[in-house]
VMD Tcl script that draws the C-alpha trace (Angstrom):
set ca {
  {-0.61 -4.41 15.47}
  {-3.24 -7.44 14.88}
  {-3.15 -9.34 11.76}
  {-5.80 -11.47 10.42}
  {-3.23 -14.66 9.76}
  {-0.46 -16.68 11.19}
  {1.73 -16.61 8.31}
  {2.36 -14.51 5.20}
  {1.54 -17.57 2.33}
  {-0.81 -16.00 0.89}
  {0.42 -12.42 1.46}
  {0.81 -11.69 -1.91}
  {-2.70 -12.97 -2.97}
  {-2.72 -12.34 -6.36}
  {-1.00 -10.48 -9.61}
  {-3.74 -7.72 -10.02}
  {-6.33 -9.30 -11.95}
  {-9.18 -7.97 -9.48}
  {-10.95 -5.99 -12.15}
  {-11.52 -9.04 -14.40}
  {-12.46 -11.29 -11.53}
  {-15.28 -9.02 -10.61}
  {-16.61 -8.25 -13.58}
  {-16.80 -12.06 -14.57}
  {-20.21 -13.48 -13.70}
  {-19.14 -17.20 -13.99}
  {-17.70 -18.94 -11.64}
  {-15.29 -21.15 -13.94}
  {-13.87 -18.32 -15.87}
  {-13.39 -16.44 -12.24}
  {-11.58 -19.92 -11.12}
  {-9.82 -19.82 -14.58}
  {-8.62 -16.00 -14.15}
  {-7.51 -16.87 -10.78}
  {-5.40 -19.98 -11.72}
  {-4.05 -18.11 -14.42}
  {-2.68 -15.28 -12.10}
  {-1.52 -17.53 -9.21}
  {0.90 -19.34 -11.89}
  {2.80 -15.93 -12.12}
  {3.04 -16.76 -7.93}
  {5.13 -19.61 -8.38}
  {8.73 -18.69 -8.67}
  {7.75 -16.80 -4.99}
  {6.45 -19.64 -2.95}
  {9.59 -20.38 -1.15}
  {9.82 -17.08 0.00}
  {6.36 -16.22 0.99}
  {6.38 -19.66 2.83}
  {8.76 -18.41 5.83}
  {7.70 -14.73 5.54}
  {5.25 -14.21 8.55}
  {3.41 -11.67 9.97}
  {5.36 -11.15 12.70}
  {8.48 -10.93 10.56}
  {6.61 -8.26 8.63}
  {5.50 -6.59 11.94}
  {8.97 -6.17 12.89}
  {10.16 -3.96 10.69}
  {8.26 -1.55 11.63}
  {9.40 1.07 13.83}
  {7.02 3.90 15.32}
  {7.94 7.44 15.15}
  {8.42 8.23 18.42}
  {6.29 8.49 21.60}
  {3.20 10.17 19.84}
  {2.26 6.86 18.17}
  {2.09 4.40 21.46}
  {-1.02 6.13 22.23}
  {-2.94 4.67 18.91}
  {-3.63 0.93 18.67}
  {-3.37 -0.20 15.11}
  {-6.18 -3.16 13.45}
  {-4.83 -4.03 10.06}
  {-5.19 -6.37 7.45}
  {-3.18 -6.05 4.82}
  {-3.32 -7.51 1.16}
  {-0.49 -7.04 -1.02}
  {-0.22 -7.71 -4.58}
  {2.04 -7.73 -7.79}
  {1.71 -6.08 -10.81}
  {1.34 -7.76 -13.96}
  {4.69 -7.01 -14.93}
  {5.93 -7.75 -11.51}
  {8.24 -5.14 -11.43}
  {6.26 -3.50 -8.17}
  {4.18 -4.33 -5.29}
  {0.61 -2.88 -4.03}
  {-0.52 -3.09 -0.79}
  {-4.51 -2.21 0.69}
  {-4.91 -1.84 3.86}
  {-7.90 -1.99 5.62}
  {-7.00 0.05 9.05}
  {-8.42 1.19 12.32}
  {-6.92 3.44 14.42}
  {-8.55 4.19 18.58}
  {-6.95 5.48 21.25}
  {-4.78 3.17 23.11}
  {-6.90 1.62 26.39}
  {-10.42 2.19 24.85}
  {-13.05 0.20 23.09}
  {-14.69 3.11 21.36}
  {-15.33 3.20 17.87}
  {-12.79 3.87 15.59}
  {-10.80 7.27 15.64}
  {-10.26 6.59 12.05}
  {-11.46 3.69 9.62}
  {-10.07 3.89 6.04}
  {-8.74 1.68 3.11}
  {-4.99 3.29 2.35}
  {-3.36 1.98 -0.52}
  {0.53 2.28 -0.70}
  {1.98 1.86 -4.07}
  {5.76 1.17 -4.52}
  {8.44 2.70 -7.32}
  {8.57 0.09 -10.04}
  {12.08 -1.45 -9.82}
  {14.36 -1.06 -13.04}
  {15.91 -4.57 -13.33}
  {15.10 -7.19 -16.25}
  {14.43 -10.32 -14.30}
  {12.11 -9.57 -11.51}
  {11.90 -13.19 -10.11}
  {16.00 -12.68 -9.01}
  {15.07 -9.28 -8.00}
  {12.35 -10.01 -5.59}
  {13.76 -13.46 -4.25}
  {17.36 -12.54 -4.33}
  {19.12 -13.35 -0.86}
  {16.01 -15.48 0.24}
  {13.85 -12.49 -0.78}
  {15.28 -9.54 1.19}
  {14.02 -7.13 -1.30}
  {10.46 -8.79 -0.75}
  {10.84 -8.34 2.37}
  {11.91 -4.66 2.41}
  {9.70 -3.20 0.05}
  {6.69 -4.48 1.96}
  {7.86 -3.48 5.42}
  {8.36 0.39 4.02}
  {4.54 -0.02 2.45}
  {3.30 -1.29 5.74}
  {5.17 1.43 7.51}
  {3.64 3.85 5.08}
  {0.57 2.92 5.22}
  {0.17 2.46 9.35}
  {1.73 6.40 9.77}
  {-0.49 7.76 7.21}
  {-3.25 6.46 9.71}
  {-1.95 7.88 12.77}
  {-1.51 10.84 11.17}
  {-4.88 11.26 9.86}
  {-6.44 10.00 13.72}
  {-4.00 12.50 15.10}
  {-5.31 15.39 12.32}
  {-1.22 15.87 11.33}
  {-2.89 15.48 7.99}
  {-5.97 17.41 6.87}
  {-8.97 15.13 6.21}
  {-10.11 17.26 3.27}
  {-8.67 19.65 0.24}
  {-10.34 22.55 -1.83}
  {-9.37 21.22 -5.33}
  {-9.37 17.45 -6.64}
  {-7.86 17.03 -10.05}
  {-6.87 13.86 -12.23}
  {-3.85 12.89 -11.01}
  {-1.32 10.24 -12.94}
  {0.98 7.71 -11.54}
  {2.33 4.40 -11.99}
  {1.59 0.72 -10.72}
  {4.63 -1.05 -12.28}
  {4.62 -0.06 -16.27}
  {1.23 0.94 -16.04}
  {-0.37 4.59 -16.52}
  {-3.01 5.02 -13.76}
  {-5.67 8.21 -12.97}
  {-7.12 8.99 -10.22}
  {-9.38 12.03 -9.00}
  {-8.03 12.94 -6.36}
  {-7.03 15.71 -4.18}
  {-3.21 16.48 -2.88}
  {-2.39 16.08 0.86}
  {1.23 15.60 1.63}
  {3.76 15.57 -1.86}
  {7.63 14.70 -0.86}
  {10.55 13.86 -2.96}
  {9.29 11.03 -4.94}
  {5.94 10.19 -3.70}
  {2.69 11.65 -3.32}
  {-0.49 11.10 -0.99}
  {-3.76 11.82 -2.33}
  {-7.49 11.74 -1.13}
  {-9.75 10.17 -3.17}
  {-13.35 11.07 -4.02}
  {-14.05 8.06 -1.84}
  {-12.10 9.90 0.92}
  {-9.40 7.05 0.93}
  {-5.95 7.57 0.76}
  {-3.28 6.31 -1.82}
  {0.72 7.11 -1.87}
  {1.99 6.57 -4.95}
  {5.30 7.38 -6.32}
  {5.97 9.99 -8.88}
  {9.09 11.62 -10.77}
  {9.42 15.54 -9.14}
  {10.31 17.96 -11.84}
  {12.82 19.59 -10.26}
  {16.00 18.27 -8.06}
  {15.02 19.80 -4.97}
  {13.47 17.05 -2.81}
  {11.52 18.70 0.27}
  {7.90 18.26 1.87}
  {4.85 19.94 1.42}
  {1.49 18.86 3.42}
  {-1.60 20.39 1.67}
  {-4.64 21.69 3.54}
  {-7.65 22.96 2.01}
  {-5.68 24.27 -0.73}
  {-5.76 23.73 -4.22}
  {-3.69 20.22 -5.62}
  {-0.58 20.89 -7.37}
}
mol new
graphics top color blue
foreach p $ca { graphics top sphere $p radius 0.5 }
foreach p [lrange $ca 0 end-1] q [lrange $ca 1 end] { graphics top cylinder $p $q radius 0.2 }
display resetview
């Protein structure tokens, strides 16, 4: 695993205000928006200052010998939702065969959204026990992104689907809509292939009590 910085002080870069920042044409307005976003992160600085990329990597478990065949280059960026109830990972990933220097077998942005937490005090939730829950969730999101990238490189998951439709999901308490095809549906999580051919892994509420895994290959999204 290759990481772009020695520590995770800036791991959660900002509250998600990217759309507002990108649409702003004035530097002063951009700076003001960024400063306002960063104010939300002040209570988390003590935890983030001691959370290293090495620790993040140690939380990951390679699933069997198959993943040892791959070299994964990763540039993860985590964000906290505006309501502070969920974390979002956008991970730029390249996957190569181990021991090779040629073009990447798989290279995409993979987005993973955590399920929203239900506690009333988000700061207490994320910082309790030296940020144990924050560390756990970021590790889980990172694991999901790497597992998906390796599965795509190994062609375990389909690289396309026959039908796209609009999927609704939540980033924290904010509802989002994504036009995409369904790749995998399992328990309370869906993996979608967007029109940009990126993967997003999002939480959802199943309509039945059955908790299974369904992989979809070149079939209508359901």
